[in-house]
C-alpha positions as CSV (number, residue, x, y, z in Angstrom):
1,X,196.4,113.4,128.8
2,X,195.1,116.7,130.1
3,X,194.1,117.3,133.7
4,X,190.4,116.8,134.3
5,X,188.3,119.8,135.1
6,X,186.9,120.0,138.6
7,X,183.7,118.1,138.9
8,X,180.6,119.7,140.4
9,X,181.0,120.3,144.1
10,X,177.6,118.9,145.0
11,X,177.0,115.3,146.0
12,X,174.6,113.0,144.4
13,X,173.9,110.3,141.9
14,X,175.4,110.7,138.5
15,X,172.7,110.6,135.8
16,X,170.6,107.7,137.1
17,X,173.7,105.5,137.3
18,X,174.9,103.4,140.2
19,X,177.7,106.0,140.8
20,X,177.4,108.6,143.6
21,X,179.8,111.4,144.5
22,X,180.1,112.0,148.3
23,X,182.5,114.3,150.0
24,X,184.6,114.5,146.8
25,X,184.9,110.8,146.3
26,X,183.1,108.5,143.8
27,X,181.3,105.5,145.1
28,X,179.7,102.5,143.3
29,X,176.4,101.8,144.9
30,X,174.4,98.5,144.8
31,X,171.7,97.1,147.0
32,X,174.3,95.1,148.9
33,X,176.5,98.0,149.7
34,X,178.9,100.6,148.4
35,X,182.5,100.5,147.1
36,X,184.9,103.4,146.9
37,X,186.1,104.0,143.4
38,X,189.9,104.5,143.6
39,X,191.2,103.9,140.1
40,X,192.4,107.3,138.8
41,X,191.5,106.6,135.2
42,X,188.0,105.6,136.1
43,X,187.4,108.4,138.5
44,X,188.9,110.9,136.0
45,X,186.3,109.7,133.4
46,X,183.6,110.1,136.0
47,X,184.8,113.7,136.6
48,X,184.7,114.4,132.9
49,X,181.2,112.9,132.5
50,X,179.9,114.8,135.6
51,X,181.3,118.1,134.1
52,X,179.7,117.3,130.7
53,X,176.4,116.6,132.4
54,X,176.6,119.9,134.4
55,X,177.3,121.8,131.2
56,X,174.4,120.1,129.4
57,X,172.1,120.9,132.4
58,X,173.2,124.5,132.2
59,X,172.6,124.7,128.4
60,X,169.1,123.2,128.9
61,X,168.3,125.8,131.7
62,X,169.4,128.6,129.4
63,X,167.2,127.3,126.5
64,X,164.2,127.0,128.9
65,X,164.7,130.5,130.2
66,X,164.9,131.8,126.6
67,X,161.7,130.0,125.7
68,X,159.8,131.3,128.7
69,X,160.8,134.9,128.0
70,X,158.9,137.3,125.9
71,X,158.3,136.2,122.3
72,X,161.0,137.3,119.9
73,X,160.0,139.5,117.1
74,X,160.4,138.0,113.6
75,X,160.6,140.7,110.9
76,X,158.4,140.0,107.9
77,X,156.5,137.3,109.8
78,X,152.8,137.8,110.2
79,X,150.4,136.1,112.6
């Protein structure tokens, strides 16, 4: 198994889930309290998911910036 990439440094809830990253640690949060996630396999998967979400957010930001830029010319296309 390859080493997980570093998760995003920021703290916060992971994709509307009951999982929160605080001070580099994953916590499972419920109305009755929080539990520190300590299983390395589980936290590794959370790290991978967080990295994938960050990559997806970046890709969406790039697409949005491209769409808000000047219109691209389309040779042969008339308006």
